N, C-alpha and C positions, 0 to 999 in steps of 0.2 A: 689521636685520630689521624688516619692516613691523609696525606695531601696528594691530590691528583693534578697533574698538569694537562691541560686540555687545549685543543685546537678545534675551533668550531666555525660555523658559517652563520653570520647574522642575517636578519630578515632582509636587509638591503643588499645582500650578496657579498659583503666584505668578509674577509677571513680575520678572526680574532683569536688571541691566545690569552691564557690566564691560568690561575690555580684555584682549586676549590677543595674545601675540607668535607669529607664524607665518610661514612662508615664502610662503604664498599662501592664497587663500580656501579651496581644498579641505582644506589642512592645518588651517586654523582651524576648519572645520566638524567635522573628525575629532576635534580636541581638545575641542570643545564636546560632541559626542556621547559621548565617553569620560567626561565629567563628568555625564552624564545630563541635559543641557540640550537643549531643542528650540528651534532658532534661529527668531527672529522677524525680526530685521534684523541685517546685518553690513556695516560699512563701514570702509575703511582710513583711519586717522588720520595715519599717517606713521611712519617708522622711528625707533627710539631704542635706542642700545646699552646705555643704563643700565637699561632695563626688564628685570625678571627674566623668565626663560623660563616659559611656561605661563600659565594663566589666573589672574586674581586671585580670591581667595575670593569666593564668591557673596554671603556675608553682608555683606561690606564694601560692596558696591554695591547691596544689595537695595533694591527699591522696593516700595511697597504694591501689592497686586494691583489691576490696572486692568481696567476693562470693555473689551471689544473695540471698542466704538464710539470710545473715546478714542484708539485707535491710528491712526485714519484721520481726515483733515481733513474738516470739514463740507462739504457740497455747495455749489458756488457758486450765488449767487442767480440768475445768468443762465441756469443750466441748466434746460431745460424738462422737465416730466414727460412720460412716454410709456410705451409698452408694450415688452416685451422680445420682439422679433421673432426669427425663425429666423436671420436674418443676424447680429443682435447676439450671439445665443448661439453661432453658429459662430465669430465673431471672438473672443469670449471664450475658447472652447475652444482655438483655434489659438494665441492669444497665451499662454495658460497653459501649453500644451505647450512652446512655445519657451522660456519662462522657466525651466521645470523642467529642460529639456534643457541649458540654459546653467548650471545649478548654483544657481539662485536658490531659496532655501527657499520652501516652499509659502505660509507666512504672508506673507512679503515679496512674493511674486508676487501674492497676493490684494490687498495694499495698492496695488500698481502698477496692477492691473486696476480698482480703485476709481477711481483718478485718470484712467484712460483710458476710463471708462464713457461710453456714448453718450448716456444721459439719466439723469435723477434716479432713475427706477424701477430701472434697471439698477444704478446706484451703490448704492441701498439694498439690492437683492438680493445683490450681491457682498459688501456689508458684513455682512449677516446670515450668509452662509456663512462669511466670515472669522471672525466672532465665535464661531461654533460650533467651527470648527477650532482657534482659540486655546484654547477651553475643553476641548480634548482629544477632540472628536467627530471620527470619521473623515470624510474629504471626501465619500464616497458617502452616508453617513448624513445629513450636513449638507445635501446637495443633495436627498435624498429627502424632506426636510421642506418642500420647495417644489415639489410635483408640477406646478404650473401652468407653471413655468419649465423644470424638468429632467424630461424624459419618463422613464418606467420603464426603457426600453432604455438610455438615456443613463446613468442611475444604475447599472444593472447592469454596464455596461462599465467605468465608473469603479471600481466595487467590485472587478472582476476585475483591473484594473490596479494598484490599491492592494495587493491580496493578493499578486500576483505580483511586485511591486517594479518594474514598468515603466509607471508612471502616465503619464509623458511620451509614451511610444510609443502607448499606448492613446488618449490625448487627441488626438494627431495623426491617428490612424485615425478617431476620432469626427468630427473636423472634416472630413476628406475624405469620410466617409460623409454628413455633413450637406450638404456642397456638392453631391454627386451627387443626394441626395434632393430638394434644392431645385431643381436643374436639371430632374429628371424631373417634379416637380410643376408646374414652370413650363411644360414642354412640354404636359402634359395640359391645363392651364388655357388655354394658347394655342390648342390644338386645339378646345376646347369653346367658346371665346369667340364665334366667328362664329355657330354654331348657336344659342347662347343669345340673342344680339342679334336674330337672325331671329325667334325665338320670342316675344321681348318685343315686337317691332314688330308681329307678327301679332296678339297679344292686344290691343295698343293700338288697332290698326285695327278689330278686331272690336267692342271696347267703343264706339269712336266711331260705328260704323255702327249699333249697336243702340240707343245712347242718343240720338244727335243726328240721324241720317239717317232711320232707320225711322219715327219719329213723324211726320215731314212727309208721307211717303207714306200713312201711316195716316189722316191727316186728309183727304187727297184721296179715298181709297177710301170713307171714311165719308160724305163729302158726296154721293156718287153712290148711296149705299145698295147698293153692290156686294157680292156674296157672294164672299169671299176663298177661294182654293184652300187646301187643307190645309197645304201647305208654307209659304205666306204666313201662315196663322193661327199656325203654330208659331213663326215668326220674330217676329211681332208680340207673341205671348205672352211670349217671352223678353225682348223689348224692354221690355214693360210691367213685367215682374218686376224687371228691372235698375233701371228708373227709380223704381218704387214701393218696392222693398224692397232697394235696393242696399246701404245701410248694414248692414242685418240680414244680408244674404248675406255681405258681407265679414267681419262679426263672427263668423258661424258658421264660415266657412272658416278664420279665424284661430284660433278655439278648437279646431276639428277638427285643424288643423295642429299646435297645441301638444300636444294629447292624443296624436296619432299619434307626434310626436317623442318625447314622454315614454315611450311604449310601446317605441319603437325603441331607446332608449338603455338600457332595462332588459335584464337578461341574457336573458330568454326572448324578448323582441321582437327583440333584436339577433341572436340565433341564427336566428330565423325569417327575418328580412330578409336576412342574409348567405347563408343556404342558398338563398333565392329568387334572389339575385343570381348565385350560382354556376350556377344552372340556366338562366339566360338564354342564348340562342343565341350572340350575339356578345360581349356584355359579360362573361359568366362566364369564358370562357377568358382574356380580357385581365386580369381581376382576379386569376386564378390565376397567370398569368405574372408579373404585377407583384409578387405576394406571394413567388413563388419567387425572383425576382431579389433582393428585399430580404433574404430568408433566406440565400441563398448568399453575398451580399456581406458580410452581417454575420458569418456563421460564418467565412468566409475571412479577414476582417479580424481577428477574434479569434484564430484559429489562427495567423495570421502574427505576431501580437503575443506569442505564447507562452501563450495561455490554454488549459488542458486541454480536450479534446473535450467532455466531459460538461458542464462549465461553459459552454463556448461554445454548445452546443446549447440549454441552459436560457435563455441570454440571447438567442440568435438567434430563438427561437420567438416571443418577445415582439414582434419587428419585423414579423411577418407581417400583423397587423392584422385578419384574418378569424378569428373564434373557431372556426368549423367546421374550418378548416385547422389552427389551433393545436391542437385536440384530436387531430387525426390525427397531427401531428408529435409530440405528447406521448407517444402510444403507441409511436412509433418510438424515442423517447429511452429509454423503459423497456427496450426490447430491446437498445439499445446498452449500457445499464448492466449487462445480463446477460452482456455479453461478445461480442455479435454485431457484425459489421461494419456500418458506417454505410450503405453502399449497399443491401444486402438489407433492412436495418431500415426504410429509407424506402420500400420497395417497395409497401407497402399503401396509401400515400398517392399513388395514381396521378393523382388530380385535380390535385395540386400538382407532382409530379415525373414527367415522361414517362419512358418506358423508356430513351430515349437518354441522358437526364441521369443516370439511375441507373447506367447502364453506365460513363459517364465518371467518376462519383464513385467507383465500385468500383475502377476501374483506377487512379485517382489515389491512392486510399487504399493500395493495394498498393505503389505506387511511392514513397510518402512525400512527395508534392507535393499533398496535398489542399487546402491553403490557396490555392495558386496556381490550381489548377483551379477551385475554387469562385468565385474572383474573375473568372476568365476566363468561366465560365458566366454569371455575372451581367452581364458586359459584353456578351456575345453576345445574351443574352435581352433586355436593355434596348434594344439596337439593333433587334432584331426587333420589340419592342413599340412602338418609335417608328414604325417603318414601318406596323405594323398600325393604330396610332392615326391616322396620316395617311390611310390608306385608309378607315377607318371614318368619319372626318370628311368625306372627299371623297364618300362615299356618303350621309352624313346630310344634307349641304347640299341636293342636289336633292330628297331626300325631304321635307325641311321646306318647301322652296319649293312642292312639289306639294300638301302638306297646307294650306299657307296659301292657295294659289290655290283649292283645293277649298272651303275654308270661305267665303272671300270670294265665290267664284263661286256657291256655293249661295245665299248671301244675295242676291246680285244677281239670280239667276234667280227666286228666290222673290218679289222685289219687282217684277220686270219682267213676269212672266206676267199679273198682273191688269190691267196697262196695256192689253194687247191686247183685253181684254174690256170695257173702259170704253166703247168706241164703241157697243156694244149698249145700254148704259144711257143714253147720250147721245141715241140715236135714240128 
């Protein structure tokens, strides 16, 4: 019978080592759990018929309590520091799910992930989480102590998986959700890239005209003592202001941007801004659709993993992102807690859920396939959102070109009009 060498955590928090005879790894894990041990590592040493059945006494092979950092090797010197990107977090989540599904203990899986870390920052973060888990802290709570790395929605889903006993399934669902989120975010950024480049080029051209081009014409007009038209006077005044007070203007704009950003990230400012965005003619519906797709996908994913409806709603509402819509969904969750169906409960949040979606949700809830229908709604909504984004960008490109041409044309006309009057002063 194979002999397994184990390293485990006792109920008092001390680390113990020993050997155990078992027919396989699953049986070895069961024997360790029956003795109240939490596995850290388990490896097969080789069979031996002389070994007694069962585990050796823990006291015989006890070691002194060790710090979590000692359980993992130090980072190599060649590994560079970096930040934990969404791709690194997705790879971490997917690999952790695969290891847990293969029967690897959580602590051992975290050690493996430390070795596979993409950079030193990720290695340090995984080591901190591993240390807390070894100390007996639940995985969700350990992740919640690093909010910059693990978002609240991520932690909430992990907590639901830990509570329900299907952590590997939930982690796989989180990885799939992260992949689709990154894909959708990439599509949005790609759609906005060209308009942003056009706008930056337009601002650069305007600054060049006002700072370097206009002053040359201004000297010509001043030499003839010509009286400039009103439009030309305005353009020349703006040029003088940029050249004389450019640094102060930039500083004031930077400070203003900082204070505006500070106000926007405050609860009151964020609500005002998000409410204003939802009222915009074209952008508002797109934001609402994107929030609905995230909510439906998250809720469908959780329900498919076995999370109860109330818990799934509590987690899914955090994925919406818009506090105005979160408040509306919160009221709907209260009605579901009272025993009402999900479809009618979401009926008051028409800005987020159209009537057709509510009907589909109600029918799916009655037929018992709510999780599948929510994921299908998310897929359809994201496809429609992708088409609308392309259309919006296609309309924005000529509009930006028109605005750029209008600005530059106004400056050109304002500087050319006085040229036609110079002949009067020459005579």
